[in-house]
A tleap script that builds the chain and sets N, CA, C and O, in Angstrom:
source leaprc.protein.ff14SB
mol = sequence {
  NMET THR LEU ASP ASP ILE ARG GLU ALA CYS
  PRO ASP LEU GLY PHE ALA LEU TYR ALA TYR
  ASP PRO ARG GLY PRO VAL THR LEU GLU VAL
  HIE ALA ALA GLU GLY ILE PHE THR PHE HIE
  GLY THR THR GLU ALA GLU ALA ILE ALA ALA
  ALA PHE PRO GLN PRO LYS GLU GLU PRO HIE
  VAL ASP ILE PHE CSER
}
set mol.1.N position { -47.460 29.264 21.971 }
set mol.1.CA position { -47.075 29.860 23.228 }
set mol.1.C position { -47.093 28.752 24.290 }
set mol.1.O position { -48.024 27.949 24.353 }
set mol.2.N position { -46.065 28.727 25.107 }
set mol.2.CA position { -45.966 27.718 26.154 }
set mol.2.C position { -46.111 28.375 27.524 }
set mol.2.O position { -46.132 29.601 27.635 }
set mol.3.N position { -46.210 27.558 28.553 }
set mol.3.CA position { -46.282 28.088 29.910 }
set mol.3.C position { -45.021 28.887 30.223 }
set mol.3.O position { -45.104 29.927 30.876 }
set mol.4.N position { -43.865 28.429 29.777 }
set mol.4.CA position { -42.631 29.181 29.990 }
set mol.4.C position { -42.680 30.548 29.313 }
set mol.4.O position { -42.197 31.535 29.868 }
set mol.5.N position { -43.264 30.608 28.116 }
set mol.5.CA position { -43.398 31.886 27.401 }
set mol.5.C position { -44.253 32.875 28.182 }
set mol.5.O position { -43.881 34.040 28.325 }
set mol.6.N position { -45.399 32.419 28.687 }
set mol.6.CA position { -46.276 33.370 29.389 }
set mol.6.C position { -45.707 33.739 30.751 }
set mol.6.O position { -45.950 34.846 31.232 }
set mol.7.N position { -44.961 32.847 31.381 }
set mol.7.CA position { -44.302 33.194 32.644 }
set mol.7.C position { -43.263 34.279 32.414 }
set mol.7.O position { -43.127 35.194 33.227 }
set mol.8.N position { -42.533 34.185 31.318 }
set mol.8.CA position { -41.528 35.202 30.999 }
set mol.8.C position { -42.181 36.530 30.625 }
set mol.8.O position { -41.702 37.592 31.024 }
set mol.9.N position { -43.270 36.474 29.862 }
set mol.9.CA position { -43.948 37.689 29.403 }
set mol.9.C position { -44.748 38.371 30.511 }
set mol.9.O position { -44.971 39.581 30.461 }
set mol.10.N position { -45.177 37.604 31.508 }
set mol.10.CA position { -46.041 38.138 32.578 }
set mol.10.C position { -45.456 37.802 33.947 }
set mol.10.O position { -46.031 36.988 34.669 }
set mol.11.N position { -44.327 38.408 34.324 }
set mol.11.CA position { -43.654 38.018 35.565 }
set mol.11.C position { -44.435 38.351 36.843 }
set mol.11.O position { -44.115 37.825 37.909 }
set mol.12.N position { -45.435 39.200 36.753 }
set mol.12.CA position { -46.219 39.570 37.933 }
set mol.12.C position { -47.407 38.640 38.166 }
set mol.12.O position { -48.153 38.823 39.128 }
set mol.13.N position { -47.591 37.649 37.300 }
set mol.13.CA position { -48.708 36.720 37.436 }
set mol.13.C position { -48.201 35.350 37.857 }
set mol.13.O position { -47.066 34.974 37.564 }
set mol.14.N position { -49.063 34.610 38.552 }
set mol.14.CA position { -48.775 33.221 38.881 }
set mol.14.C position { -49.646 32.319 38.028 }
set mol.14.O position { -50.711 32.732 37.572 }
set mol.15.N position { -49.202 31.091 37.810 }
set mol.15.CA position { -49.931 30.176 36.942 }
set mol.15.C position { -49.993 28.782 37.544 }
set mol.15.O position { -49.051 28.331 38.197 }
set mol.16.N position { -51.099 28.115 37.320 }
set mol.16.CA position { -51.247 26.704 37.663 }
set mol.16.C position { -51.863 26.020 36.450 }
set mol.16.O position { -52.885 26.468 35.929 }
set mol.17.N position { -51.249 24.950 36.007 }
set mol.17.CA position { -51.725 24.205 34.845 }
set mol.17.C position { -51.881 22.759 35.274 }
set mol.17.O position { -50.924 22.131 35.726 }
set mol.18.N position { -53.103 22.225 35.130 }
set mol.18.CA position { -53.328 20.860 35.593 }
set mol.18.C position { -54.420 20.165 34.812 }
set mol.18.O position { -55.261 20.795 34.170 }
set mol.19.N position { -54.380 18.827 34.888 }
set mol.19.CA position { -55.395 17.970 34.280 }
set mol.19.C position { -55.558 16.770 35.213 }
set mol.19.O position { -54.714 15.875 35.232 }
set mol.20.N position { -56.635 16.755 35.979 }
set mol.20.CA position { -56.850 15.685 36.946 }
set mol.20.C position { -57.289 14.382 36.292 }
set mol.20.O position { -56.886 13.298 36.715 }
set mol.21.N position { -58.114 14.493 35.262 }
set mol.21.CA position { -58.613 13.313 34.555 }
set mol.21.C position { -57.734 13.096 33.328 }
set mol.21.O position { -57.568 14.020 32.532 }
set mol.22.N position { -57.162 11.899 33.149 }
set mol.22.CA position { -56.260 11.673 32.016 }
set mol.22.C position { -56.860 12.010 30.653 }
set mol.22.O position { -56.124 12.390 29.743 }
set mol.23.N position { -58.141 11.885 30.495 }
set mol.23.CA position { -58.777 12.206 29.206 }
set mol.23.C position { -59.673 13.441 29.295 }
set mol.23.O position { -60.416 13.751 28.364 }
set mol.24.N position { -59.593 14.122 30.402 }
set mol.24.CA position { -60.446 15.288 30.624 }
set mol.24.C position { -59.772 16.581 30.208 }
set mol.24.O position { -58.688 16.574 29.626 }
set mol.25.N position { -60.429 17.691 30.513 }
set mol.25.CA position { -59.905 18.990 30.102 }
set mol.25.C position { -58.651 19.385 30.880 }
set mol.25.O position { -58.404 18.914 31.990 }
set mol.26.N position { -57.876 20.260 30.263 }
set mol.26.CA position { -56.718 20.873 30.898 }
set mol.26.C position { -57.185 22.222 31.434 }
set mol.26.O position { -57.903 22.957 30.757 }
set mol.27.N position { -56.770 22.537 32.659 }
set mol.27.CA position { -57.161 23.797 33.282 }
set mol.27.C position { -55.929 24.662 33.497 }
set mol.27.O position { -54.899 24.194 33.983 }
set mol.28.N position { -56.053 25.920 33.130 }
set mol.28.CA position { -55.017 26.918 33.395 }
set mol.28.C position { -55.613 27.951 34.330 }
set mol.28.O position { -56.638 28.557 34.019 }
set mol.29.N position { -54.975 28.156 35.478 }
set mol.29.CA position { -55.370 29.217 36.396 }
set mol.29.C position { -54.335 30.323 36.288 }
set mol.29.O position { -53.131 30.069 36.312 }
set mol.30.N position { -54.817 31.551 36.168 }
set mol.30.CA position { -53.955 32.730 36.155 }
set mol.30.C position { -54.210 33.460 37.463 }
set mol.30.O position { -55.325 33.913 37.722 }
set mol.31.N position { -53.176 33.573 38.285 }
set mol.31.CA position { -53.286 34.198 39.601 }
set mol.31.C position { -52.777 35.634 39.501 }
set mol.31.O position { -51.596 35.878 39.255 }
set mol.32.N position { -53.698 36.579 39.700 }
set mol.32.CA position { -53.384 38.002 39.613 }
set mol.32.C position { -53.830 38.687 40.894 }
set mol.32.O position { -54.530 38.090 41.713 }
set mol.33.N position { -53.428 39.933 41.066 }
set mol.33.CA position { -53.835 40.703 42.242 }
set mol.33.C position { -55.362 40.843 42.302 }
set mol.33.O position { -55.931 40.945 43.388 }
set mol.34.N position { -56.016 40.848 41.151 }
set mol.34.CA position { -57.474 41.023 41.089 }
set mol.34.C position { -58.224 39.729 41.358 }
set mol.34.O position { -59.439 39.755 41.555 }
set mol.35.N position { -57.532 38.603 41.372 }
set mol.35.CA position { -58.190 37.325 41.608 }
set mol.35.C position { -57.587 36.211 40.779 }
set mol.35.O position { -56.531 36.365 40.165 }
set mol.36.N position { -58.277 35.093 40.776 }
set mol.36.CA position { -57.839 33.927 40.008 }
set mol.36.C position { -58.781 33.754 38.826 }
set mol.36.O position { -60.000 33.725 38.993 }
set mol.37.N position { -58.215 33.641 37.643 }
set mol.37.CA position { -58.979 33.495 36.415 }
set mol.37.C position { -58.699 32.107 35.848 }
set mol.37.O position { -57.541 31.701 35.744 }
set mol.38.N position { -59.749 31.379 35.483 }
set mol.38.CA position { -59.627 29.989 35.067 }
set mol.38.C position { -60.025 29.820 33.609 }
set mol.38.O position { -61.026 30.377 33.157 }
set mol.39.N position { -59.225 29.041 32.874 }
set mol.39.CA position { -59.456 28.766 31.463 }
set mol.39.C position { -59.298 27.269 31.224 }
set mol.39.O position { -58.500 26.608 31.888 }
set mol.40.N position { -60.063 26.741 30.274 }
set mol.40.CA position { -60.053 25.314 29.994 }
set mol.40.C position { -59.800 25.055 28.514 }
set mol.40.O position { -60.082 25.904 27.669 }
set mol.41.N position { -59.274 23.889 28.212 }
set mol.41.CA position { -59.075 23.441 26.846 }
set mol.41.C position { -58.870 21.936 26.842 }
set mol.41.O position { -58.689 21.326 27.896 }
set mol.42.N position { -58.900 21.342 25.671 }
set mol.42.CA position { -58.665 19.907 25.592 }
set mol.42.C position { -57.171 19.589 25.635 }
set mol.42.O position { -56.778 18.444 25.860 }
set mol.43.N position { -56.336 20.623 25.415 }
set mol.43.CA position { -54.878 20.485 25.488 }
set mol.43.C position { -54.312 21.688 26.230 }
set mol.43.O position { -55.011 22.674 26.461 }
set mol.44.N position { -53.040 21.594 26.600 }
set mol.44.CA position { -52.354 22.731 27.215 }
set mol.44.C position { -52.402 23.953 26.297 }
set mol.44.O position { -52.673 25.068 26.741 }
set mol.45.N position { -52.134 23.722 25.014 }
set mol.45.CA position { -52.118 24.827 24.043 }
set mol.45.C position { -53.482 25.509 23.951 }
set mol.45.O position { -53.550 26.735 23.861 }
set mol.46.N position { -54.565 24.737 23.973 }
set mol.46.CA position { -55.910 25.328 23.901 }
set mol.46.C position { -56.222 26.138 25.155 }
set mol.46.O position { -56.817 27.212 25.062 }
set mol.47.N position { -55.830 25.640 26.325 }
set mol.47.CA position { -56.085 26.384 27.564 }
set mol.47.C position { -55.310 27.699 27.574 }
set mol.47.O position { -55.840 28.732 27.984 }
set mol.48.N position { -54.061 27.661 27.126 }
set mol.48.CA position { -53.256 28.879 27.066 }
set mol.48.C position { -53.822 29.852 26.035 }
set mol.48.O position { -53.871 31.057 26.280 }
set mol.49.N position { -54.250 29.335 24.882 }
set mol.49.CA position { -54.836 30.204 23.847 }
set mol.49.C position { -56.131 30.847 24.326 }
set mol.49.O position { -56.438 31.974 23.937 }
set mol.50.N position { -56.899 30.149 25.167 }
set mol.50.CA position { -58.130 30.727 25.716 }
set mol.50.C position { -57.800 31.891 26.640 }
set mol.50.O position { -58.526 32.884 26.674 }
set mol.51.N position { -56.713 31.774 27.385 }
set mol.51.CA position { -56.329 32.828 28.324 }
set mol.51.C position { -55.613 33.988 27.637 }
set mol.51.O position { -55.760 35.143 28.037 }
set mol.52.N position { -54.842 33.673 26.606 }
set mol.52.CA position { -54.024 34.673 25.918 }
set mol.52.C position { -54.240 34.572 24.412 }
set mol.52.O position { -53.351 34.126 23.686 }
set mol.53.N position { -55.416 34.984 23.938 }
set mol.53.CA position { -55.683 34.882 22.500 }
set mol.53.C position { -54.736 35.776 21.704 }
set mol.53.O position { -54.455 36.911 22.089 }
set mol.54.N position { -54.265 35.251 20.612 }
set mol.54.CA position { -53.372 36.002 19.736 }
set mol.54.C position { -54.193 36.718 18.671 }
set mol.54.O position { -55.153 36.153 18.147 }
set mol.55.N position { -53.825 37.955 18.344 }
set mol.55.CA position { -54.565 38.662 17.295 }
set mol.55.C position { -54.411 37.943 15.961 }
set mol.55.O position { -53.339 37.432 15.634 }
set mol.56.N position { -55.487 37.913 15.206 }
set mol.56.CA position { -55.445 37.278 13.890 }
set mol.56.C position { -54.839 38.249 12.899 }
set mol.56.O position { -55.148 39.441 12.897 }
set mol.57.N position { -53.970 37.717 12.059 }
set mol.57.CA position { -53.354 38.548 11.023 }
set mol.57.C position { -54.328 38.720 9.873 }
set mol.57.O position { -54.947 37.758 9.418 }
set mol.58.N position { -54.455 39.935 9.414 }
set mol.58.CA position { -55.292 40.222 8.258 }
set mol.58.C position { -54.545 39.787 7.006 }
set mol.58.O position { -53.350 40.056 6.881 }
set mol.59.N position { -55.214 39.129 6.090 }
set mol.59.CA position { -54.529 38.729 4.854 }
set mol.59.C position { -54.133 39.954 4.045 }
set mol.59.O position { -54.864 40.943 3.993 }
set mol.60.N position { -52.976 39.876 3.422 }
set mol.60.CA position { -52.512 40.962 2.575 }
set mol.60.C position { -53.246 40.895 1.244 }
set mol.60.O position { -53.265 39.855 0.586 }
set mol.61.N position { -53.837 41.992 0.860 }
set mol.61.CA position { -54.562 42.043 -0.410 }
set mol.61.C position { -53.792 42.991 -1.345 }
set mol.61.O position { -53.567 44.159 -1.026 }
set mol.62.N position { -53.406 42.462 -2.481 }
set mol.62.CA position { -52.711 43.260 -3.472 }
set mol.62.C position { -53.767 43.812 -4.435 }
set mol.62.O position { -54.301 43.077 -5.266 }
set mol.63.N position { -54.059 45.082 -4.319 }
set mol.63.CA position { -55.117 45.683 -5.149 }
set mol.63.C position { -54.670 45.885 -6.592 }
set mol.63.O position { -55.491 46.218 -7.448 }
set mol.64.N position { -53.382 45.690 -6.878 }
set mol.64.CA position { -52.862 45.930 -8.206 }
set mol.64.C position { -52.737 44.652 -9.046 }
set mol.64.O position { -52.272 44.711 -10.185 }
set mol.65.N position { -53.136 43.529 -8.513 }
set mol.65.CA position { -53.009 42.309 -9.315 }
set mol.65.C position { -54.362 41.826 -9.790 }
set mol.65.O position { -54.448 40.810 -10.479 }
savepdb mol mol.pdb
quit
């Protein structure tokens, strides 16, 4: 998921993505009517995943094999 993906999926929210220190954490701010929510990661993808976790798929189990 990219910043463009979440902007398209959540048009009522604002976003700020930044990294002040070249080797430091990436910060994603989600701006909503209820306030500003902050998430961190070592990469853009990790910060976005922290804010918008994807459900884990359950493995398919074939009981007949």
